[in-house]
PDB file of N, H, CA, C and O in Angstrom:
ATOM      1  N   MET A   1      22.570 -52.847 -28.385  1.00  0.00           N
ATOM      2  CA  MET A   1      22.428 -52.156 -27.108  1.00  0.00           C
ATOM      3  C   MET A   1      23.084 -50.810 -27.217  1.00  0.00           C
ATOM      4  O   MET A   1      22.475 -49.818 -26.819  1.00  0.00           O
ATOM      5  N   LEU A   2      24.316 -50.712 -27.744  1.00  0.00           N
ATOM      6  H   LEU A   2      24.811 -51.519 -28.067  1.00  0.00           H
ATOM      7  CA  LEU A   2      24.999 -49.432 -27.749  1.00  0.00           C
ATOM      8  C   LEU A   2      24.508 -48.484 -28.849  1.00  0.00           C
ATOM      9  O   LEU A   2      24.951 -47.340 -28.945  1.00  0.00           O
ATOM     10  N   ASN A   3      23.606 -48.975 -29.656  1.00  0.00           N
ATOM     11  H   ASN A   3      23.246 -49.905 -29.578  1.00  0.00           H
ATOM     12  CA  ASN A   3      22.944 -48.107 -30.699  1.00  0.00           C
ATOM     13  C   ASN A   3      21.858 -47.273 -30.020  1.00  0.00           C
ATOM     14  O   ASN A   3      21.381 -46.304 -30.612  1.00  0.00           O
ATOM     15  N   ASP A   4      21.456 -47.618 -28.807  1.00  0.00           N
ATOM     16  H   ASP A   4      21.843 -48.405 -28.326  1.00  0.00           H
ATOM     17  CA  ASP A   4      20.462 -46.885 -28.094  1.00  0.00           C
ATOM     18  C   ASP A   4      21.149 -45.638 -27.446  1.00  0.00           C
ATOM     19  O   ASP A   4      22.033 -45.782 -26.601  1.00  0.00           O
ATOM     20  N   PRO A   5      20.733 -44.449 -27.851  1.00  0.00           N
ATOM     21  CA  PRO A   5      21.420 -43.230 -27.365  1.00  0.00           C
ATOM     22  C   PRO A   5      21.393 -43.092 -25.791  1.00  0.00           C
ATOM     23  O   PRO A   5      22.358 -42.617 -25.192  1.00  0.00           O
ATOM     24  N   GLU A   6      20.322 -43.498 -25.186  1.00  0.00           N
ATOM     25  H   GLU A   6      19.539 -43.883 -25.673  1.00  0.00           H
ATOM     26  CA  GLU A   6      20.318 -43.425 -23.747  1.00  0.00           C
ATOM     27  C   GLU A   6      21.274 -44.322 -23.039  1.00  0.00           C
ATOM     28  O   GLU A   6      21.885 -43.954 -22.036  1.00  0.00           O
ATOM     29  N   VAL A   7      21.398 -45.517 -23.580  1.00  0.00           N
ATOM     30  H   VAL A   7      20.901 -45.816 -24.395  1.00  0.00           H
ATOM     31  CA  VAL A   7      22.325 -46.523 -22.989  1.00  0.00           C
ATOM     32  C   VAL A   7      23.764 -46.027 -23.264  1.00  0.00           C
ATOM     33  O   VAL A   7      24.599 -46.047 -22.360  1.00  0.00           O
ATOM     34  N   ARG A   8      24.046 -45.602 -24.447  1.00  0.00           N
ATOM     35  H   ARG A   8      23.367 -45.586 -25.181  1.00  0.00           H
ATOM     36  CA  ARG A   8      25.338 -45.071 -24.870  1.00  0.00           C
ATOM     37  C   ARG A   8      25.762 -43.864 -23.964  1.00  0.00           C
ATOM     38  O   ARG A   8      26.888 -43.808 -23.470  1.00  0.00           O
ATOM     39  N   ASP A   9      24.860 -42.954 -23.781  1.00  0.00           N
ATOM     40  H   ASP A   9      23.945 -42.999 -24.183  1.00  0.00           H
ATOM     41  CA  ASP A   9      25.123 -41.769 -22.925  1.00  0.00           C
ATOM     42  C   ASP A   9      25.390 -42.176 -21.490  1.00  0.00           C
ATOM     43  O   ASP A   9      26.212 -41.547 -20.825  1.00  0.00           O
ATOM     44  N   GLN A  10      24.737 -43.187 -20.996  1.00  0.00           N
ATOM     45  H   GLN A  10      24.068 -43.699 -21.536  1.00  0.00           H
ATOM     46  CA  GLN A  10      25.006 -43.676 -19.623  1.00  0.00           C
ATOM     47  C   GLN A  10      26.398 -44.352 -19.569  1.00  0.00           C
ATOM     48  O   GLN A  10      27.132 -44.201 -18.592  1.00  0.00           O
ATOM     49  N   VAL A  11      26.732 -45.075 -20.603  1.00  0.00           N
ATOM     50  H   VAL A  11      26.136 -45.197 -21.397  1.00  0.00           H
ATOM     51  CA  VAL A  11      28.080 -45.752 -20.587  1.00  0.00           C
ATOM     52  C   VAL A  11      29.177 -44.694 -20.584  1.00  0.00           C
ATOM     53  O   VAL A  11      30.160 -44.839 -19.857  1.00  0.00           O
ATOM     54  N   VAL A  12      29.029 -43.588 -21.412  1.00  0.00           N
ATOM     55  H   VAL A  12      28.231 -43.471 -22.002  1.00  0.00           H
ATOM     56  CA  VAL A  12      30.004 -42.560 -21.497  1.00  0.00           C
ATOM     57  C   VAL A  12      30.065 -41.800 -20.185  1.00  0.00           C
ATOM     58  O   VAL A  12      31.155 -41.468 -19.717  1.00  0.00           O
ATOM     59  N   ALA A  13      28.918 -41.518 -19.581  1.00  0.00           N
ATOM     60  H   ALA A  13      28.033 -41.788 -19.961  1.00  0.00           H
ATOM     61  CA  ALA A  13      28.886 -40.833 -18.276  1.00  0.00           C
ATOM     62  C   ALA A  13      29.546 -41.659 -17.160  1.00  0.00           C
ATOM     63  O   ALA A  13      30.219 -41.111 -16.286  1.00  0.00           O
ATOM     64  N   GLY A  14      29.351 -42.915 -17.201  1.00  0.00           N
ATOM     65  H   GLY A  14      28.804 -43.359 -17.910  1.00  0.00           H
ATOM     66  CA  GLY A  14      30.049 -43.793 -16.238  1.00  0.00           C
ATOM     67  C   GLY A  14      31.518 -43.813 -16.402  1.00  0.00           C
ATOM     68  O   GLY A  14      32.260 -43.782 -15.420  1.00  0.00           O
ATOM     69  N   ALA A  15      31.974 -43.864 -17.659  1.00  0.00           N
ATOM     70  H   ALA A  15      31.372 -43.889 -18.457  1.00  0.00           H
ATOM     71  CA  ALA A  15      33.369 -43.804 -17.902  1.00  0.00           C
ATOM     72  C   ALA A  15      34.010 -42.512 -17.442  1.00  0.00           C
ATOM     73  O   ALA A  15      35.085 -42.496 -16.843  1.00  0.00           O
ATOM     74  N   CYS A  16      33.297 -41.402 -17.751  1.00  0.00           N
ATOM     75  H   CYS A  16      32.423 -41.415 -18.238  1.00  0.00           H
ATOM     76  CA  CYS A  16      33.744 -40.056 -17.308  1.00  0.00           C
ATOM     77  C   CYS A  16      33.919 -40.029 -15.850  1.00  0.00           C
ATOM     78  O   CYS A  16      34.951 -39.570 -15.361  1.00  0.00           O
ATOM     79  N   THR A  17      32.943 -40.509 -15.112  1.00  0.00           N
ATOM     80  H   THR A  17      32.104 -40.883 -15.509  1.00  0.00           H
ATOM     81  CA  THR A  17      32.997 -40.462 -13.661  1.00  0.00           C
ATOM     82  C   THR A  17      34.117 -41.353 -13.105  1.00  0.00           C
ATOM     83  O   THR A  17      34.786 -40.997 -12.135  1.00  0.00           O
ATOM     84  N   ARG A  18      34.311 -42.539 -13.749  1.00  0.00           N
ATOM     85  H   ARG A  18      33.767 -42.828 -14.537  1.00  0.00           H
ATOM     86  CA  ARG A  18      35.286 -43.416 -13.234  1.00  0.00           C
ATOM     87  C   ARG A  18      36.664 -42.956 -13.547  1.00  0.00           C
ATOM     88  O   ARG A  18      37.533 -43.025 -12.679  1.00  0.00           O
ATOM     89  N   TYR A  19      36.931 -42.471 -14.790  1.00  0.00           N
ATOM     90  H   TYR A  19      36.225 -42.415 -15.496  1.00  0.00           H
ATOM     91  CA  TYR A  19      38.307 -42.139 -15.177  1.00  0.00           C
ATOM     92  C   TYR A  19      38.632 -40.678 -15.161  1.00  0.00           C
ATOM     93  O   TYR A  19      39.777 -40.326 -15.446  1.00  0.00           O
ATOM     94  N   GLY A  20      37.682 -39.775 -14.839  1.00  0.00           N
ATOM     95  H   GLY A  20      36.752 -40.061 -14.607  1.00  0.00           H
ATOM     96  CA  GLY A  20      38.001 -38.380 -14.682  1.00  0.00           C
ATOM     97  C   GLY A  20      38.001 -37.548 -15.949  1.00  0.00           C
ATOM     98  O   GLY A  20      38.634 -36.494 -16.006  1.00  0.00           O
ATOM     99  N   TYR A  21      37.292 -38.019 -16.964  1.00  0.00           N
ATOM    100  H   TYR A  21      36.777 -38.875 -16.917  1.00  0.00           H
ATOM    101  CA  TYR A  21      37.155 -37.201 -18.198  1.00  0.00           C
ATOM    102  C   TYR A  21      35.826 -36.452 -18.243  1.00  0.00           C
ATOM    103  O   TYR A  21      34.884 -36.774 -17.519  1.00  0.00           O
ATOM    104  N   THR A  22      35.781 -35.477 -19.087  1.00  0.00           N
ATOM    105  H   THR A  22      36.547 -35.216 -19.675  1.00  0.00           H
ATOM    106  CA  THR A  22      34.471 -34.799 -19.371  1.00  0.00           C
ATOM    107  C   THR A  22      33.929 -35.489 -20.596  1.00  0.00           C
ATOM    108  O   THR A  22      34.675 -36.133 -21.333  1.00  0.00           O
ATOM    109  N   ALA A  23      32.600 -35.357 -20.825  1.00  0.00           N
ATOM    110  H   ALA A  23      31.994 -34.834 -20.225  1.00  0.00           H
ATOM    111  CA  ALA A  23      31.949 -36.029 -21.930  1.00  0.00           C
ATOM    112  C   ALA A  23      32.498 -35.599 -23.270  1.00  0.00           C
ATOM    113  O   ALA A  23      32.555 -36.399 -24.205  1.00  0.00           O
ATOM    114  N   ASP A  24      32.922 -34.285 -23.382  1.00  0.00           N
ATOM    115  H   ASP A  24      32.875 -33.636 -22.623  1.00  0.00           H
ATOM    116  CA  ASP A  24      33.473 -33.836 -24.640  1.00  0.00           C
ATOM    117  C   ASP A  24      34.885 -34.393 -24.903  1.00  0.00           C
ATOM    118  O   ASP A  24      35.421 -34.189 -25.992  1.00  0.00           O
ATOM    119  N   GLN A  25      35.469 -35.058 -23.975  1.00  0.00           N
ATOM    120  H   GLN A  25      35.034 -35.223 -23.090  1.00  0.00           H
ATOM    121  CA  GLN A  25      36.801 -35.688 -24.166  1.00  0.00           C
ATOM    122  C   GLN A  25      36.660 -37.129 -24.569  1.00  0.00           C
ATOM    123  O   GLN A  25      37.660 -37.768 -24.894  1.00  0.00           O
ATOM    124  N   VAL A  26      35.501 -37.652 -24.563  1.00  0.00           N
ATOM    125  H   VAL A  26      34.688 -37.134 -24.299  1.00  0.00           H
ATOM    126  CA  VAL A  26      35.313 -39.066 -24.817  1.00  0.00           C
ATOM    127  C   VAL A  26      34.531 -39.299 -26.148  1.00  0.00           C
ATOM    128  O   VAL A  26      33.516 -38.653 -26.410  1.00  0.00           O
ATOM    129  N   GLU A  27      35.028 -40.213 -26.942  1.00  0.00           N
ATOM    130  H   GLU A  27      35.852 -40.738 -26.729  1.00  0.00           H
ATOM    131  CA  GLU A  27      34.379 -40.651 -28.164  1.00  0.00           C
ATOM    132  C   GLU A  27      34.313 -42.131 -28.078  1.00  0.00           C
ATOM    133  O   GLU A  27      35.343 -42.797 -27.970  1.00  0.00           O
ATOM    134  N   MET A  28      33.145 -42.660 -28.122  1.00  0.00           N
ATOM    135  H   MET A  28      32.308 -42.119 -28.210  1.00  0.00           H
ATOM    136  CA  MET A  28      32.967 -44.131 -28.045  1.00  0.00           C
ATOM    137  C   MET A  28      32.683 -44.729 -29.434  1.00  0.00           C
ATOM    138  O   MET A  28      31.754 -44.324 -30.132  1.00  0.00           O
ATOM    139  N   ARG A  29      33.517 -45.700 -29.798  1.00  0.00           N
ATOM    140  H   ARG A  29      34.272 -46.029 -29.230  1.00  0.00           H
ATOM    141  CA  ARG A  29      33.301 -46.396 -31.104  1.00  0.00           C
ATOM    142  C   ARG A  29      33.371 -47.876 -30.785  1.00  0.00           C
ATOM    143  O   ARG A  29      34.144 -48.292 -29.923  1.00  0.00           O
ATOM    144  N   LEU A  30      32.594 -48.646 -31.451  1.00  0.00           N
ATOM    145  H   LEU A  30      31.966 -48.307 -32.152  1.00  0.00           H
ATOM    146  CA  LEU A  30      32.585 -50.108 -31.279  1.00  0.00           C
ATOM    147  C   LEU A  30      32.778 -50.724 -32.642  1.00  0.00           C
ATOM    148  O   LEU A  30      31.984 -50.498 -33.555  1.00  0.00           O
ATOM    149  N   TYR A  31      33.830 -51.502 -32.778  1.00  0.00           N
ATOM    150  H   TYR A  31      34.474 -51.686 -32.036  1.00  0.00           H
ATOM    151  CA  TYR A  31      34.093 -52.191 -33.997  1.00  0.00           C
ATOM    152  C   TYR A  31      34.160 -53.691 -33.629  1.00  0.00           C
ATOM    153  O   TYR A  31      34.932 -54.099 -32.762  1.00  0.00           O
ATOM    154  N   VAL A  32      33.340 -54.482 -34.304  1.00  0.00           N
ATOM    155  H   VAL A  32      32.712 -54.151 -35.008  1.00  0.00           H
ATOM    156  CA  VAL A  32      33.374 -55.929 -34.042  1.00  0.00           C
ATOM    157  C   VAL A  32      33.363 -56.679 -35.369  1.00  0.00           C
ATOM    158  O   VAL A  32      32.906 -56.161 -36.388  1.00  0.00           O
ATOM    159  N   GLY A  33      33.864 -57.882 -35.342  1.00  0.00           N
ATOM    160  H   GLY A  33      34.236 -58.303 -34.515  1.00  0.00           H
ATOM    161  CA  GLY A  33      33.759 -58.708 -36.484  1.00  0.00           C
ATOM    162  C   GLY A  33      34.546 -58.187 -37.682  1.00  0.00           C
ATOM    163  O   GLY A  33      35.548 -57.489 -37.525  1.00  0.00           O
ATOM    164  N   ARG A  34      34.093 -58.524 -38.847  1.00  0.00           N
ATOM    165  H   ARG A  34      33.279 -59.091 -38.975  1.00  0.00           H
ATOM    166  CA  ARG A  34      34.753 -58.137 -40.107  1.00  0.00           C
ATOM    167  C   ARG A  34      34.275 -56.786 -40.555  1.00  0.00           C
ATOM    168  O   ARG A  34      33.211 -56.323 -40.144  1.00  0.00           O
ATOM    169  N   PHE A  35      35.038 -56.168 -41.375  1.00  0.00           N
ATOM    170  H   PHE A  35      35.903 -56.544 -41.709  1.00  0.00           H
ATOM    171  CA  PHE A  35      34.629 -54.949 -42.025  1.00  0.00           C
ATOM    172  C   PHE A  35      33.591 -55.162 -43.051  1.00  0.00           C
ATOM    173  O   PHE A  35      33.648 -56.161 -43.769  1.00  0.00           O
ATOM    174  N   ALA A  36      32.608 -54.255 -43.175  1.00  0.00           N
ATOM    175  H   ALA A  36      32.562 -53.444 -42.592  1.00  0.00           H
ATOM    176  CA  ALA A  36      31.602 -54.419 -44.187  1.00  0.00           C
ATOM    177  C   ALA A  36      32.216 -54.118 -45.552  1.00  0.00           C
ATOM    178  O   ALA A  36      33.157 -53.329 -45.640  1.00  0.00           O
ATOM    179  N   GLY A  37      31.710 -54.721 -46.596  1.00  0.00           N
ATOM    180  H   GLY A  37      30.946 -55.362 -46.524  1.00  0.00           H
ATOM    181  CA  GLY A  37      32.135 -54.513 -47.977  1.00  0.00           C
ATOM    182  C   GLY A  37      33.611 -54.994 -48.154  1.00  0.00           C
ATOM    183  O   GLY A  37      34.447 -54.226 -48.630  1.00  0.00           O
ATOM    184  N   PRO A  38      33.920 -56.228 -47.783  1.00  0.00           N
ATOM    185  CA  PRO A  38      35.312 -56.676 -47.858  1.00  0.00           C
ATOM    186  C   PRO A  38      35.906 -56.710 -49.271  1.00  0.00           C
ATOM    187  O   PRO A  38      37.122 -56.635 -49.446  1.00  0.00           O
ATOM    188  N   THR A  39      35.047 -56.823 -50.255  1.00  0.00           N
ATOM    189  H   THR A  39      34.059 -56.884 -50.113  1.00  0.00           H
ATOM    190  CA  THR A  39      35.550 -56.881 -51.667  1.00  0.00           C
ATOM    191  C   THR A  39      36.077 -55.535 -52.133  1.00  0.00           C
ATOM    192  O   THR A  39      37.053 -55.476 -52.880  1.00  0.00           O
ATOM    193  N   LYS A  40      35.442 -54.457 -51.701  1.00  0.00           N
ATOM    194  H   LYS A  40      34.649 -54.505 -51.094  1.00  0.00           H
ATOM    195  CA  LYS A  40      35.906 -53.144 -52.085  1.00  0.00           C
ATOM    196  C   LYS A  40      36.740 -52.469 -51.033  1.00  0.00           C
ATOM    197  O   LYS A  40      37.500 -51.559 -51.365  1.00  0.00           O
ATOM    198  N   GLY A  41      36.637 -52.884 -49.718  1.00  0.00           N
ATOM    199  H   GLY A  41      36.019 -53.623 -49.449  1.00  0.00           H
ATOM    200  CA  GLY A  41      37.422 -52.376 -48.674  1.00  0.00           C
ATOM    201  C   GLY A  41      37.082 -50.962 -48.278  1.00  0.00           C
ATOM    202  O   GLY A  41      37.890 -50.312 -47.614  1.00  0.00           O
ATOM    203  N   VAL A  42      35.901 -50.444 -48.661  1.00  0.00           N
ATOM    204  H   VAL A  42      35.245 -50.972 -49.200  1.00  0.00           H
ATOM    205  CA  VAL A  42      35.608 -49.021 -48.422  1.00  0.00           C
ATOM    206  C   VAL A  42      35.492 -48.729 -46.954  1.00  0.00           C
ATOM    207  O   VAL A  42      36.044 -47.726 -46.499  1.00  0.00           O
ATOM    208  N   HIS A  43      34.812 -49.540 -46.188  1.00  0.00           N
ATOM    209  H   HIS A  43      34.364 -50.354 -46.557  1.00  0.00           H
ATOM    210  CA  HIS A  43      34.632 -49.252 -44.761  1.00  0.00           C
ATOM    211  C   HIS A  43      36.006 -49.474 -44.017  1.00  0.00           C
ATOM    212  O   HIS A  43      36.389 -48.675 -43.163  1.00  0.00           O
ATOM    213  N   GLU A  44      36.690 -50.528 -44.355  1.00  0.00           N
ATOM    214  H   GLU A  44      36.378 -51.177 -45.049  1.00  0.00           H
ATOM    215  CA  GLU A  44      38.004 -50.730 -43.718  1.00  0.00           C
ATOM    216  C   GLU A  44      38.925 -49.567 -43.965  1.00  0.00           C
ATOM    217  O   GLU A  44      39.566 -49.079 -43.035  1.00  0.00           O
ATOM    218  N   ARG A  45      39.006 -49.121 -45.173  1.00  0.00           N
ATOM    219  H   ARG A  45      38.486 -49.518 -45.929  1.00  0.00           H
ATOM    220  CA  ARG A  45      39.917 -48.006 -45.480  1.00  0.00           C
ATOM    221  C   ARG A  45      39.534 -46.740 -44.696  1.00  0.00           C
ATOM    222  O   ARG A  45      40.416 -46.030 -44.211  1.00  0.00           O
ATOM    223  N   GLY A  46      38.270 -46.459 -44.571  1.00  0.00           N
ATOM    224  H   GLY A  46      37.554 -47.035 -44.965  1.00  0.00           H
ATOM    225  CA  GLY A  46      37.833 -45.332 -43.757  1.00  0.00           C
ATOM    226  C   GLY A  46      38.210 -45.451 -42.284  1.00  0.00           C
ATOM    227  O   GLY A  46      38.702 -44.504 -41.672  1.00  0.00           O
ATOM    228  N   VAL A  47      37.979 -46.581 -41.760  1.00  0.00           N
ATOM    229  H   VAL A  47      37.580 -47.350 -42.258  1.00  0.00           H
ATOM    230  CA  VAL A  47      38.354 -46.791 -40.343  1.00  0.00           C
ATOM    231  C   VAL A  47      39.833 -46.727 -40.142  1.00  0.00           C
ATOM    232  O   VAL A  47      40.295 -46.122 -39.175  1.00  0.00           O
ATOM    233  N   ARG A  48      40.578 -47.316 -41.002  1.00  0.00           N
ATOM    234  H   ARG A  48      40.203 -47.808 -41.787  1.00  0.00           H
ATOM    235  CA  ARG A  48      42.079 -47.247 -40.886  1.00  0.00           C
ATOM    236  C   ARG A  48      42.590 -45.849 -41.045  1.00  0.00           C
ATOM    237  O   ARG A  48      43.481 -45.433 -40.305  1.00  0.00           O
ATOM    238  N   ASP A  49      42.055 -45.106 -41.989  1.00  0.00           N
ATOM    239  H   ASP A  49      41.331 -45.444 -42.590  1.00  0.00           H
ATOM    240  CA  ASP A  49      42.414 -43.717 -42.150  1.00  0.00           C
ATOM    241  C   ASP A  49      42.151 -42.899 -40.898  1.00  0.00           C
ATOM    242  O   ASP A  49      43.013 -42.140 -40.454  1.00  0.00           O
ATOM    243  N   TRP A  50      40.965 -43.053 -40.328  1.00  0.00           N
ATOM    244  H   TRP A  50      40.266 -43.670 -40.688  1.00  0.00           H
ATOM    245  CA  TRP A  50      40.578 -42.383 -39.106  1.00  0.00           C
ATOM    246  C   TRP A  50      41.498 -42.748 -37.962  1.00  0.00           C
ATOM    247  O   TRP A  50      41.994 -41.867 -37.260  1.00  0.00           O
ATOM    248  N   ALA A  51      41.733 -44.034 -37.765  1.00  0.00           N
ATOM    249  H   ALA A  51      41.330 -44.749 -38.336  1.00  0.00           H
ATOM    250  CA  ALA A  51      42.596 -44.464 -36.690  1.00  0.00           C
ATOM    251  C   ALA A  51      44.023 -43.968 -36.789  1.00  0.00           C
ATOM    252  O   ALA A  51      44.687 -43.710 -35.784  1.00  0.00           O
ATOM    253  N   ALA A  52      44.492 -43.838 -38.062  1.00  0.00           N
ATOM    254  H   ALA A  52      43.953 -44.047 -38.877  1.00  0.00           H
ATOM    255  CA  ALA A  52      45.879 -43.367 -38.223  1.00  0.00           C
ATOM    256  C   ALA A  52      46.060 -41.917 -37.857  1.00  0.00           C
ATOM    257  O   ALA A  52      47.181 -41.487 -37.585  1.00  0.00           O
ATOM    258  N   LYS A  53      44.973 -41.142 -37.844  1.00  0.00           N
ATOM    259  H   LYS A  53      44.063 -41.492 -38.066  1.00  0.00           H
ATOM    260  CA  LYS A  53      45.051 -39.705 -37.487  1.00  0.00           C
ATOM    261  C   LYS A  53      44.576 -39.435 -36.089  1.00  0.00           C
ATOM    262  O   LYS A  53      44.523 -38.273 -35.685  1.00  0.00           O
ATOM    263  N   THR A  54      44.225 -40.455 -35.320  1.00  0.00           N
ATOM    264  H   THR A  54      44.268 -41.399 -35.648  1.00  0.00           H
ATOM    265  CA  THR A  54      43.585 -40.291 -34.050  1.00  0.00           C
ATOM    266  C   THR A  54      44.499 -40.932 -32.987  1.00  0.00           C
ATOM    267  O   THR A  54      45.086 -41.992 -33.204  1.00  0.00           O
ATOM    268  N   ALA A  55      44.598 -40.246 -31.824  1.00  0.00           N
ATOM    269  H   ALA A  55      44.121 -39.385 -31.647  1.00  0.00           H
ATOM    270  CA  ALA A  55      45.358 -40.832 -30.677  1.00  0.00           C
ATOM    271  C   ALA A  55      44.440 -41.814 -30.006  1.00  0.00           C
ATOM    272  O   ALA A  55      43.528 -41.391 -29.295  1.00  0.00           O
ATOM    273  N   LEU A  56      44.618 -43.040 -30.181  1.00  0.00           N
ATOM    274  H   LEU A  56      45.359 -43.383 -30.758  1.00  0.00           H
ATOM    275  CA  LEU A  56      43.750 -44.134 -29.576  1.00  0.00           C
ATOM    276  C   LEU A  56      44.429 -44.515 -28.260  1.00  0.00           C
ATOM    277  O   LEU A  56      45.632 -44.773 -28.230  1.00  0.00           O
ATOM    278  N   VAL A  57      43.640 -44.549 -27.154  1.00  0.00           N
ATOM    279  H   VAL A  57      42.663 -44.340 -27.179  1.00  0.00           H
ATOM    280  CA  VAL A  57      44.185 -44.889 -25.865  1.00  0.00           C
ATOM    281  C   VAL A  57      43.476 -46.125 -25.319  1.00  0.00           C
ATOM    282  O   VAL A  57      42.248 -46.148 -25.248  1.00  0.00           O
ATOM    283  N   ALA A  58      44.187 -47.091 -24.955  1.00  0.00           N
ATOM    284  H   ALA A  58      45.185 -47.072 -25.013  1.00  0.00           H
ATOM    285  CA  ALA A  58      43.595 -48.296 -24.345  1.00  0.00           C
ATOM    286  C   ALA A  58      43.576 -48.160 -22.845  1.00  0.00           C
ATOM    287  O   ALA A  58      44.609 -47.861 -22.246  1.00  0.00           O
ATOM    288  N   LEU A  59      42.424 -48.371 -22.209  1.00  0.00           N
ATOM    289  H   LEU A  59      41.585 -48.614 -22.696  1.00  0.00           H
ATOM    290  CA  LEU A  59      42.337 -48.233 -20.781  1.00  0.00           C
ATOM    291  C   LEU A  59      43.244 -49.185 -20.030  1.00  0.00           C
ATOM    292  O   LEU A  59      43.760 -48.866 -18.959  1.00  0.00           O
ATOM    293  N   LYS A  60      43.431 -50.378 -20.620  1.00  0.00           N
ATOM    294  H   LYS A  60      43.011 -50.637 -21.490  1.00  0.00           H
ATOM    295  CA  LYS A  60      44.378 -51.304 -19.967  1.00  0.00           C
ATOM    296  C   LYS A  60      45.806 -50.804 -19.863  1.00  0.00           C
ATOM    297  O   LYS A  60      46.518 -51.087 -18.899  1.00  0.00           O
ATOM    298  N   VAL A  61      46.217 -50.036 -20.906  1.00  0.00           N
ATOM    299  H   VAL A  61      45.638 -49.806 -21.689  1.00  0.00           H
ATOM    300  CA  VAL A  61      47.552 -49.501 -20.890  1.00  0.00           C
ATOM    301  C   VAL A  61      47.608 -48.411 -19.789  1.00  0.00           C
ATOM    302  O   VAL A  61      48.560 -48.367 -19.011  1.00  0.00           O
ATOM    303  N   LEU A  62      46.615 -47.563 -19.734  1.00  0.00           N
ATOM    304  H   LEU A  62      45.841 -47.599 -20.367  1.00  0.00           H
ATOM    305  CA  LEU A  62      46.618 -46.489 -18.750  1.00  0.00           C
ATOM    306  C   LEU A  62      46.608 -47.077 -17.301  1.00  0.00           C
ATOM    307  O   LEU A  62      47.287 -46.581 -16.402  1.00  0.00           O
ATOM    308  N   GLU A  63      45.772 -48.197 -17.123  1.00  0.00           N
ATOM    309  H   GLU A  63      45.220 -48.600 -17.853  1.00  0.00           H
ATOM    310  CA  GLU A  63      45.713 -48.789 -15.806  1.00  0.00           C
ATOM    311  C   GLU A  63      47.080 -49.417 -15.469  1.00  0.00           C
ATOM    312  O   GLU A  63      47.551 -49.267 -14.341  1.00  0.00           O
ATOM    313  N   ALA A  64      47.704 -50.093 -16.389  1.00  0.00           N
ATOM    314  H   ALA A  64      47.321 -50.215 -17.304  1.00  0.00           H
ATOM    315  CA  ALA A  64      49.018 -50.699 -16.119  1.00  0.00           C
ATOM    316  C   ALA A  64      50.095 -49.666 -15.779  1.00  0.00           C
ATOM    317  O   ALA A  64      51.032 -49.944 -15.031  1.00  0.00           O
ATOM    318  N   ALA A  65      49.934 -48.448 -16.357  1.00  0.00           N
ATOM    319  H   ALA A  65      49.173 -48.222 -16.965  1.00  0.00           H
ATOM    320  CA  ALA A  65      50.886 -47.439 -16.082  1.00  0.00           C
ATOM    321  C   ALA A  65      50.549 -46.587 -14.833  1.00  0.00           C
ATOM    322  O   ALA A  65      51.264 -45.647 -14.486  1.00  0.00           O
ATOM    323  N   GLY A  66      49.412 -46.964 -14.164  1.00  0.00           N
ATOM    324  H   GLY A  66      48.831 -47.728 -14.445  1.00  0.00           H
ATOM    325  CA  GLY A  66      49.050 -46.269 -12.984  1.00  0.00           C
ATOM    326  C   GLY A  66      48.450 -44.886 -13.166  1.00  0.00           C
ATOM    327  O   GLY A  66      48.516 -44.028 -12.286  1.00  0.00           O
ATOM    328  N   HIS A  67      47.854 -44.701 -14.357  1.00  0.00           N
ATOM    329  H   HIS A  67      47.800 -45.398 -15.072  1.00  0.00           H
ATOM    330  CA  HIS A  67      47.268 -43.393 -14.648  1.00  0.00           C
ATOM    331  C   HIS A  67      45.763 -43.315 -14.521  1.00  0.00           C
ATOM    332  O   HIS A  67      45.171 -42.299 -14.884  1.00  0.00           O
ATOM    333  N   LEU A  68      45.143 -44.329 -14.030  1.00  0.00           N
ATOM    334  H   LEU A  68      45.624 -45.155 -13.735  1.00  0.00           H
ATOM    335  CA  LEU A  68      43.678 -44.265 -13.847  1.00  0.00           C
ATOM    336  C   LEU A  68      43.339 -44.106 -12.353  1.00  0.00           C
ATOM    337  O   LEU A  68      43.982 -44.662 -11.463  1.00  0.00           O
ATOM    338  N   ARG A  69      42.320 -43.335 -12.156  1.00  0.00           N
ATOM    339  H   ARG A  69      41.797 -42.883 -12.879  1.00  0.00           H
ATOM    340  CA  ARG A  69      41.860 -43.083 -10.748  1.00  0.00           C
ATOM    341  C   ARG A  69      40.920 -44.172 -10.342  1.00  0.00           C
ATOM    342  O   ARG A  69      40.152 -44.644 -11.180  1.00  0.00           O
ATOM    343  N   ASP A  70      40.934 -44.600  -9.109  1.00  0.00           N
ATOM    344  H   ASP A  70      41.558 -44.216  -8.429  1.00  0.00           H
ATOM    345  CA  ASP A  70      39.909 -45.532  -8.613  1.00  0.00           C
ATOM    346  C   ASP A  70      38.577 -44.762  -8.465  1.00  0.00           C
ATOM    347  O   ASP A  70      38.564 -43.567  -8.169  1.00  0.00           O
ATOM    348  N   PRO A  71      37.477 -45.475  -8.675  1.00  0.00           N
ATOM    349  CA  PRO A  71      36.219 -44.772  -8.489  1.00  0.00           C
ATOM    350  C   PRO A  71      35.896 -44.372  -7.119  1.00  0.00           C
ATOM    351  O   PRO A  71      34.848 -43.772  -6.882  1.00  0.00           O
TER     352      PRO A  71
END
């Protein structure tokens, strides 16, 4: 479902409206299950390298801290 650009764009637009971000401030990534290529670890290494350099924010943490706006 999230591989469909129209659906993905609508999810991002809804998040922007709800949480007060602009579309250029949002990057949506979905990781589920195991990493591909577990014997070589190529995909896992790339994801971990990216995550180590990126400020990841969990919406639950922001909500618990009172930093989210109600829609």
